[in-house]
Residue frames as a rotation matrix with the C-alpha (Angstrom) as fourth column:
UNK 1
-0.615 -0.740 0.272 118.58
-0.641 0.267 -0.720 70.20
0.460 -0.617 -0.639 106.71
UNK 2
-0.229 0.516 -0.825 117.39
0.300 0.844 0.444 67.11
0.926 -0.146 -0.348 108.45
UNK 3
0.611 0.488 0.624 115.59
-0.431 -0.456 0.779 67.61
0.664 -0.745 -0.068 111.79
UNK 4
0.777 -0.376 -0.506 118.16
0.583 0.732 0.352 65.21
0.238 -0.569 0.788 113.31
UNK 5
-0.244 -0.964 0.104 120.82
0.883 -0.265 -0.388 67.91
0.401 -0.002 0.916 113.09
UNK 6
-0.293 0.193 0.937 118.76
-0.165 -0.975 0.149 70.75
0.942 -0.111 0.317 114.74
UNK 7
-0.918 -0.033 -0.396 118.55
0.385 0.171 -0.907 71.25
0.097 -0.985 -0.144 118.48
UNK 8
-0.028 1.000 0.006 114.97
0.922 0.024 0.388 71.71
0.387 0.017 -0.922 119.65
UNK 9
0.400 0.197 -0.895 115.79
0.716 -0.677 0.170 74.75
-0.572 -0.709 -0.412 121.77
UNK 10
-0.748 -0.650 -0.135 117.38
0.360 -0.568 0.740 76.48
-0.558 0.505 0.659 118.68
UNK 11
-0.421 0.672 0.610 113.90
0.796 -0.050 0.604 76.88
0.436 0.739 -0.513 117.11
UNK 12
-0.992 0.122 0.041 112.45
-0.129 -0.935 -0.330 80.37
-0.002 -0.332 0.943 117.39
UNK 13
-0.403 0.915 -0.017 108.91
0.715 0.303 -0.630 80.42
-0.572 -0.266 -0.776 118.60
UNK 14
-0.722 0.316 0.616 106.53
0.381 -0.561 0.735 82.09
0.578 0.765 0.285 116.12
UNK 15
-0.907 0.392 -0.154 104.48
-0.035 -0.434 -0.900 84.60
-0.420 -0.811 0.407 118.11
UNK 16
-0.409 0.857 0.313 100.72
0.878 0.276 0.392 84.22
0.250 0.435 -0.865 117.91
UNK 17
-0.923 0.089 -0.373 99.25
0.026 -0.956 -0.292 87.66
-0.383 -0.279 0.881 117.56
UNK 18
-0.070 0.972 0.225 95.55
0.683 0.211 -0.699 88.17
-0.727 0.105 -0.678 117.20
UNK 19
-0.465 -0.107 0.879 94.61
0.835 -0.384 0.395 89.94
0.295 0.917 0.267 113.99
UNK 20
-0.917 0.219 -0.333 93.45
-0.087 -0.925 -0.369 93.57
-0.389 -0.310 0.868 114.03
UNK 21
0.046 0.994 -0.100 89.89
-0.163 -0.092 -0.982 94.50
-0.986 0.061 0.158 113.12
UNK 22
-0.112 -0.021 0.993 88.99
0.795 0.598 0.102 93.20
-0.596 0.802 -0.050 109.70
UNK 23
0.109 0.097 -0.989 89.62
-0.515 -0.846 -0.139 95.50
-0.850 0.525 -0.043 106.80
UNK 24
0.676 0.168 0.718 88.79
0.404 0.730 -0.551 93.72
-0.617 0.663 0.425 103.49
UNK 25
-0.433 -0.865 0.253 91.49
0.646 -0.102 0.756 93.90
-0.628 0.491 0.603 100.78
UNK 26
-0.571 0.065 0.818 91.13
0.718 -0.443 0.537 97.00
0.397 0.894 0.206 98.61
UNK 27
0.628 0.778 -0.013 89.07
0.649 -0.514 0.561 98.94
0.430 -0.361 -0.828 101.15
UNK 28
-0.151 -0.655 0.740 90.57
0.007 -0.749 -0.662 102.27
0.989 -0.094 0.118 102.21
UNK 29
-0.190 -0.057 -0.980 91.45
0.908 0.369 -0.197 102.46
0.373 -0.928 -0.019 105.88
UNK 30
0.048 0.262 0.964 89.59
0.052 -0.964 0.260 105.61
0.997 0.038 -0.060 106.84
UNK 31
-0.209 -0.113 -0.971 90.23
0.969 0.111 -0.221 106.96
0.133 -0.987 0.087 110.39
UNK 32
0.867 0.427 0.257 89.09
0.318 -0.872 0.373 110.04
0.383 -0.242 -0.891 112.27
UNK 33
0.174 -0.848 0.500 91.77
-0.374 -0.527 -0.763 112.35
0.911 -0.054 -0.409 113.60
UNK 34
0.226 -0.088 0.970 91.19
-0.971 0.058 0.232 110.98
-0.076 -0.994 -0.072 117.11
UNK 35
0.972 0.142 0.187 91.33
-0.116 0.983 -0.144 107.47
-0.204 0.118 0.972 115.71
UNK 36
0.544 -0.839 -0.009 94.79
0.191 0.134 -0.972 108.19
0.817 0.528 0.233 114.29
UNK 37
0.026 -0.520 0.854 95.86
-0.821 -0.498 -0.279 109.60
0.570 -0.694 -0.440 117.63
UNK 38
0.640 0.316 0.700 94.71
-0.691 0.635 0.346 106.42
-0.335 -0.705 0.625 119.26
UNK 39
0.954 -0.298 -0.034 96.71
0.236 0.815 -0.529 104.29
0.185 0.497 0.848 116.81
UNK 40
0.236 -0.915 0.327 99.77
-0.119 -0.361 -0.925 106.37
0.964 0.179 -0.194 117.36
UNK 41
0.129 -0.127 0.983 99.37
-0.983 -0.148 0.110 106.18
0.131 -0.981 -0.144 121.19
UNK 42
0.921 0.176 0.347 98.99
-0.244 0.956 0.163 102.38
-0.303 -0.235 0.924 120.92
UNK 43
0.673 -0.739 -0.037 102.23
0.230 0.256 -0.939 102.31
0.703 0.623 0.342 118.87
UNK 44
-0.058 -0.708 0.704 104.09
-0.615 -0.530 -0.584 104.33
0.787 -0.466 -0.405 121.55
UNK 45
0.497 0.308 0.811 102.62
-0.849 0.365 0.381 102.06
-0.179 -0.879 0.443 124.29
UNK 46
0.990 -0.142 -0.027 104.03
0.126 0.941 -0.313 99.00
0.070 0.306 0.949 122.45
UNK 47
0.319 -0.911 0.261 107.41
0.036 -0.263 -0.964 100.67
0.947 0.317 -0.051 121.99
UNK 48
0.048 -0.222 0.974 107.47
-0.904 -0.424 -0.053 101.53
0.425 -0.878 -0.221 125.72
UNK 49
0.820 0.338 0.462 106.42
-0.513 0.791 0.333 98.01
-0.253 -0.510 0.822 126.70
UNK 50
0.830 -0.544 -0.123 109.27
0.317 0.641 -0.699 96.60
0.459 0.541 0.705 124.58
UNK 51
0.080 -0.823 0.563 111.75
-0.239 -0.564 -0.791 98.98
0.968 -0.071 -0.241 126.17
UNK 52
-0.225 -0.036 0.974 110.65
-0.939 -0.260 -0.226 98.27
0.261 -0.965 0.025 129.71
UNK 53
0.493 0.350 -0.797 110.45
-0.242 0.934 0.261 94.44
0.836 0.064 0.545 129.66
UNK 54
0.236 -0.380 0.894 111.25
-0.967 -0.183 0.177 92.98
0.097 -0.907 -0.411 133.04
UNK 55
0.991 0.104 -0.081 111.79
-0.105 0.995 -0.003 89.37
0.080 0.012 0.997 132.10
UNK 56
0.430 -0.868 0.248 115.16
-0.661 -0.116 0.741 87.99
-0.615 -0.483 -0.624 133.26
UNK 57
0.064 -0.381 0.922 115.59
0.345 0.876 0.338 85.00
-0.936 0.297 0.187 131.00
UNK 58
-0.679 -0.436 -0.591 117.09
-0.379 -0.481 0.790 85.67
-0.629 0.761 0.162 127.61
UNK 59
-0.905 0.368 0.213 114.75
0.412 0.636 0.653 83.17
0.105 0.678 -0.727 126.01
UNK 60
0.005 0.943 -0.332 111.63
0.927 -0.129 -0.353 84.68
-0.376 -0.305 -0.875 127.64
UNK 61
-0.107 -0.137 -0.985 112.85
-0.011 -0.990 0.139 88.18
-0.994 0.026 0.104 126.70
UNK 62
-0.932 -0.297 -0.207 113.34
-0.211 -0.017 0.977 87.15
-0.293 0.955 -0.047 123.00
UNK 63
-0.568 0.801 0.187 109.82
0.815 0.516 0.265 85.57
0.116 0.303 -0.946 122.90
UNK 64
0.146 0.658 -0.738 108.35
0.720 -0.582 -0.377 88.71
-0.678 -0.477 -0.559 124.48
UNK 65
-0.398 -0.371 -0.839 110.21
-0.284 -0.820 0.497 91.07
-0.872 0.436 0.221 122.11
UNK 66
-0.990 -0.010 0.143 109.13
0.128 0.396 0.909 88.95
-0.066 0.918 -0.391 119.09
UNK 67
-0.261 0.963 -0.073 105.53
0.957 0.248 -0.153 89.11
-0.130 -0.109 -0.985 120.27
UNK 68
0.226 0.335 -0.915 105.56
0.351 -0.904 -0.244 92.85
-0.909 -0.266 -0.322 120.67
UNK 69
-0.685 -0.568 -0.456 107.40
-0.261 -0.392 0.882 93.27
-0.680 0.724 0.121 117.33
UNK 70
-0.799 0.487 0.352 104.71
0.598 0.593 0.539 91.19
0.054 0.641 -0.766 115.59
UNK 71
0.223 0.904 -0.364 101.96
0.887 -0.344 -0.310 93.39
-0.405 -0.254 -0.878 117.12
UNK 72
-0.041 -0.322 -0.946 103.91
0.012 -0.947 0.322 96.51
-0.999 0.002 0.043 116.12
UNK 73
-0.938 -0.342 0.061 104.25
0.058 0.021 0.998 95.35
-0.343 0.939 0.000 112.54
UNK 74
-0.293 0.913 0.285 100.45
0.946 0.232 0.227 94.80
0.141 0.336 -0.931 112.18
UNK 75
0.398 0.464 -0.791 99.91
0.653 -0.749 -0.111 98.21
-0.644 -0.472 -0.602 113.77
UNK 76
-0.349 -0.611 -0.710 102.43
-0.118 -0.723 0.681 100.02
-0.929 0.322 0.181 111.61
UNK 77
-0.885 0.072 0.460 100.90
0.458 0.315 0.831 98.52
-0.085 0.946 -0.312 108.49
UNK 78
0.100 0.991 -0.091 97.51
0.995 -0.102 -0.009 99.78
-0.019 -0.090 -0.996 109.59
UNK 79
0.292 -0.063 -0.954 98.91
0.312 -0.937 0.157 103.23
-0.904 -0.344 -0.253 110.27
UNK 80
-0.718 -0.674 -0.177 100.73
0.031 -0.284 0.958 103.38
-0.696 0.682 0.225 106.97
UNK 81
-0.755 0.503 0.421 97.51
0.613 0.312 0.726 102.54
0.234 0.806 -0.544 105.14
UNK 82
-0.105 0.753 -0.650 95.31
0.830 -0.294 -0.475 105.00
-0.548 -0.589 -0.593 107.13
UNK 83
-0.561 0.052 0.826 93.65
0.518 -0.756 0.400 107.92
0.645 0.652 0.398 105.47
UNK 84
-0.682 0.313 -0.661 92.66
0.521 -0.426 -0.740 110.59
-0.513 -0.849 0.128 108.08
UNK 85
-0.134 0.746 0.652 89.29
0.800 -0.307 0.516 112.19
0.585 0.591 -0.556 107.19
UNK 86
-0.984 -0.178 0.022 88.99
0.143 -0.853 -0.503 115.84
0.108 -0.491 0.864 108.15
UNK 87
-0.373 0.904 -0.208 85.58
0.896 0.293 -0.333 116.03
-0.240 -0.311 -0.920 109.82
UNK 88
-0.211 0.237 -0.948 85.38
0.067 -0.964 -0.256 119.81
-0.975 -0.118 0.188 109.08
UNK 89
-0.796 -0.104 -0.596 85.27
-0.561 -0.240 0.792 119.02
-0.225 0.965 0.133 105.36
UNK 90
-0.804 0.573 0.157 82.26
0.594 0.788 0.164 116.65
-0.030 0.225 -0.974 105.60
UNK 91
-0.521 0.703 0.485 78.78
-0.033 -0.584 0.811 117.97
0.853 0.407 0.327 104.57
UNK 92
-0.933 0.061 0.353 77.14
-0.358 -0.207 -0.911 119.12
0.017 -0.977 0.215 107.82
UNK 93
-0.107 0.988 0.115 73.62
-0.925 -0.057 -0.375 118.10
-0.364 -0.147 0.920 106.72
UNK 94
0.616 0.289 -0.733 74.47
-0.607 0.768 -0.207 114.57
0.503 0.572 0.648 105.44
UNK 95
0.735 -0.286 0.614 75.72
-0.377 0.581 0.722 111.41
-0.563 -0.762 0.319 107.09
UNK 96
0.594 -0.683 -0.424 79.28
-0.344 0.261 -0.902 110.57
0.727 0.682 -0.080 106.02
UNK 97
0.164 -0.666 -0.728 82.34
0.673 0.615 -0.411 109.09
0.721 -0.422 0.549 107.63
UNK 98
-0.815 -0.579 -0.029 82.98
0.409 -0.539 -0.737 110.63
0.411 -0.612 0.676 111.05
UNK 99
-0.280 0.785 0.553 79.40
-0.416 -0.618 0.667 111.77
0.865 -0.044 0.500 111.62
UNK 100
-0.977 0.211 -0.014 77.92
0.093 0.371 -0.924 111.47
-0.189 -0.904 -0.382 115.12
UNK 101
-0.567 0.820 -0.078 74.26
-0.282 -0.105 0.954 110.51
0.774 0.563 0.291 114.41
UNK 102
-0.765 0.510 0.394 71.34
-0.405 0.094 -0.909 110.55
-0.501 -0.855 0.134 116.84
UNK 103
-0.742 0.510 -0.436 68.69
-0.233 0.414 0.880 108.05
0.629 0.754 -0.188 115.78
UNK 104
-0.338 0.737 0.586 65.23
-0.842 0.041 -0.537 107.26
-0.420 -0.675 0.607 116.91
UNK 105
-0.985 0.117 -0.123 63.81
0.054 0.904 0.424 103.77
0.161 0.411 -0.897 116.64
UNK 106
-0.513 0.831 0.215 60.12
-0.762 -0.556 0.332 104.39
0.395 0.006 0.919 116.14
UNK 107
0.016 0.511 -0.860 59.11
-0.072 0.858 0.508 100.77
0.997 0.053 0.050 116.88
UNK 108
0.061 -0.079 -0.995 60.46
0.888 0.460 0.017 101.08
0.457 -0.884 0.098 120.43
UNK 109
0.844 0.304 0.442 60.52
0.188 -0.939 0.288 104.84
0.502 -0.160 -0.850 120.78
UNK 110
0.588 -0.711 -0.386 64.20
0.589 0.049 0.807 104.64
-0.555 -0.701 0.448 121.88
UNK 111
0.921 -0.387 -0.049 66.98
-0.338 -0.730 -0.594 107.10
0.194 0.564 -0.803 120.96
UNK 112
0.617 -0.781 0.097 70.56
0.604 0.548 0.578 106.11
-0.505 -0.298 0.810 120.31
UNK 113
0.806 -0.425 -0.413 73.67
-0.549 -0.796 -0.253 108.03
-0.221 0.430 -0.875 119.27
UNK 114
0.553 -0.674 0.490 76.58
0.638 0.721 0.270 106.54
-0.535 0.163 0.829 117.24
UNK 115
0.317 -0.563 -0.763 79.67
-0.688 -0.690 0.223 107.90
-0.652 0.454 -0.606 115.51
UNK 116
0.989 -0.045 0.144 80.70
0.136 0.679 -0.721 106.33
-0.065 0.733 0.677 112.24
UNK 117
0.455 -0.891 0.013 84.40
-0.734 -0.366 0.572 105.62
-0.505 -0.269 -0.820 112.50
UNK 118
-0.083 -0.645 -0.760 87.28
-0.863 0.427 -0.268 103.42
0.497 0.634 -0.592 111.19
UNK 119
0.513 0.297 -0.805 87.48
-0.085 0.951 0.296 99.69
0.854 -0.084 0.514 111.87
UNK 120
-0.427 -0.752 -0.502 90.24
0.496 0.270 -0.825 100.12
0.756 -0.601 0.258 114.54
UNK 121
-0.882 0.067 0.467 88.15
-0.336 -0.784 -0.522 102.73
0.331 -0.617 0.714 116.41
UNK 122
-0.064 0.977 -0.201 84.87
-0.430 0.155 0.890 100.91
0.901 0.144 0.410 116.44
UNK 123
-0.953 -0.073 -0.293 83.46
0.220 0.496 -0.840 100.05
0.206 -0.865 -0.457 119.88
UNK 124
-0.092 0.987 0.133 79.68
0.389 -0.087 0.917 99.74
0.917 0.136 -0.376 120.43
UNK 125
0.183 0.100 -0.978 80.35
0.982 0.028 0.187 100.30
0.046 -0.995 -0.094 124.17
UNK 126
-0.586 -0.514 -0.626 81.75
0.519 -0.832 0.198 103.74
-0.622 -0.209 0.754 123.20
UNK 127
0.432 0.863 -0.261 78.93
0.188 -0.370 -0.910 104.45
-0.882 0.344 -0.322 120.74
UNK 128
-0.130 -0.522 -0.843 81.31
-0.830 -0.408 0.380 104.15
-0.542 0.749 -0.381 117.75
UNK 129
0.599 0.397 0.695 80.42
0.060 0.844 -0.533 101.90
-0.798 0.361 0.482 114.77
UNK 130
-0.475 -0.842 0.255 82.64
0.295 0.120 0.948 100.93
-0.829 0.525 0.191 111.87
UNK 131
-0.227 0.364 -0.903 81.92
-0.809 -0.586 -0.033 102.55
-0.542 0.724 0.428 108.44
UNK 132
-0.784 -0.088 -0.614 81.75
-0.486 0.703 0.519 98.90
0.386 0.706 -0.594 107.17
UNK 133
-0.834 0.508 0.215 78.95
0.106 0.530 -0.842 97.91
-0.541 -0.679 -0.495 109.53
UNK 134
-0.495 0.711 0.499 75.48
0.837 0.234 0.495 97.26
0.235 0.663 -0.711 108.05
UNK 135
0.396 0.656 -0.642 74.00
0.812 -0.577 -0.089 100.08
-0.429 -0.486 -0.761 110.14
UNK 136
-0.175 -0.590 -0.788 76.61
0.069 -0.806 0.588 102.58
-0.982 0.049 0.182 108.95
UNK 137
-0.925 -0.146 0.351 76.03
0.326 0.169 0.930 101.52
-0.195 0.975 -0.109 105.33
UNK 138
-0.092 0.989 0.112 72.27
0.981 0.071 0.180 102.05
0.170 0.127 -0.977 105.83
UNK 139
0.471 0.283 -0.836 72.89
0.606 -0.792 0.073 105.54
-0.641 -0.541 -0.545 107.22
UNK 140
-0.573 -0.796 -0.195 75.46
0.447 -0.503 0.740 106.92
-0.687 0.336 0.644 104.73
UNK 141
-0.906 0.104 0.411 74.15
0.308 -0.507 0.805 109.79
0.292 0.856 0.427 102.55
UNK 142
0.091 0.968 -0.234 70.97
0.922 0.007 0.387 110.24
0.376 -0.251 -0.892 104.72
UNK 143
-0.593 -0.182 0.784 69.90
0.010 -0.976 -0.219 113.59
0.805 -0.122 0.581 106.09
UNK 144
-0.955 0.294 0.025 68.17
-0.048 -0.072 -0.996 114.77
-0.291 -0.953 0.083 109.21
UNK 145
-0.129 0.984 -0.124 64.52
-0.787 -0.178 -0.591 113.67
-0.604 0.022 0.797 109.09
UNK 146
-0.098 0.025 -0.995 65.27
-0.819 0.566 0.095 110.78
0.566 0.824 -0.035 106.71
UNK 147
0.651 0.276 0.707 64.54
-0.596 0.762 0.251 107.17
-0.470 -0.585 0.661 107.55
UNK 148
-0.334 -0.767 -0.548 67.02
-0.903 0.427 -0.049 104.41
0.272 0.478 -0.835 107.19
UNK 149
0.738 0.665 0.118 66.16
-0.674 0.713 0.196 100.74
0.046 -0.224 0.973 107.05
UNK 150
-0.453 -0.869 0.200 68.43
-0.887 0.462 0.000 98.03
-0.093 -0.177 -0.980 108.40
UNK 151
0.415 0.614 -0.672 67.44
-0.670 0.706 0.231 94.61
0.616 0.354 0.704 107.07
UNK 152
-0.446 -0.475 0.759 67.68
-0.855 0.478 -0.203 91.93
-0.267 -0.739 -0.619 109.80
UNK 153
-0.976 -0.015 -0.219 66.91
-0.105 0.908 0.405 88.29
0.193 0.419 -0.887 109.44
UNK 154
-0.567 0.805 -0.174 63.53
0.804 0.497 -0.326 88.46
-0.176 -0.325 -0.929 111.20
UNK 155
0.571 0.755 -0.324 62.56
0.679 -0.655 -0.331 92.08
-0.462 -0.031 -0.886 110.58
UNK 156
-0.111 -0.582 0.805 63.48
0.686 -0.631 -0.361 95.30
0.719 0.513 0.470 109.04
UNK 157
0.086 0.052 -0.995 64.46
0.906 -0.420 0.057 97.89
-0.415 -0.906 -0.083 111.68
UNK 158
0.354 0.134 0.926 63.65
0.662 -0.735 -0.147 101.44
0.661 0.665 -0.348 110.73
UNK 159
-0.258 -0.541 -0.800 65.66
0.900 -0.436 0.005 104.46
-0.351 -0.719 0.600 112.11
UNK 160
0.769 0.449 0.455 64.76
0.584 -0.783 -0.213 108.03
0.261 0.430 -0.864 111.96
UNK 161
-0.320 -0.947 0.041 67.70
0.852 -0.307 -0.424 110.47
0.414 -0.100 0.905 111.78
UNK 162
0.682 0.582 -0.442 67.26
0.729 -0.586 0.354 113.14
-0.053 -0.564 -0.824 114.45
UNK 163
0.825 -0.473 -0.308 70.58
-0.387 -0.871 0.301 114.88
-0.411 -0.129 -0.902 114.37
UNK 164
0.674 -0.710 0.205 73.91
0.671 0.473 -0.571 114.87
0.309 0.522 0.795 112.48
UNK 165
0.897 -0.440 -0.025 77.05
-0.381 -0.802 0.460 116.38
-0.222 -0.403 -0.888 114.06
UNK 166
0.559 -0.814 -0.160 80.77
0.452 0.461 -0.764 116.29
0.695 0.354 0.625 113.23
UNK 167
0.842 -0.295 0.453 83.04
-0.524 -0.648 0.553 116.70
0.130 -0.702 -0.700 116.19
């Protein structure tokens, strides 16, 4: 149909929704049990937000609902693809998905603790790193007392594994 026969205000706005954390194609979406709870809580929050919209204009309401629905669709796809990892089944003396690892950086004599989690759970501020991160990849399969090396552009950073806990 020619654009001459379409009213401009009949066009539905396509909602711009920021993408979720990157998960490369073919990579399993591992999540911790608490990570799955966070995803489900986020879903419920979006459903509640959609139910409690306070906009009065039909057009604004439609745009807001479309935006929430687009976010929900991305989230529901992520939940459907999620594989919850039972932390109790992980080897207690080896770093795997879900491990909370205490590391010492011998060069600076500092100690840091990180949990290896799914891409949607990752937050450095909360001490959670994605299992796809370079640091997590360097730590996987290591044991207490081992050293892991993270190759950086200007240096190699060495970490000593002090403790491995699953919680």
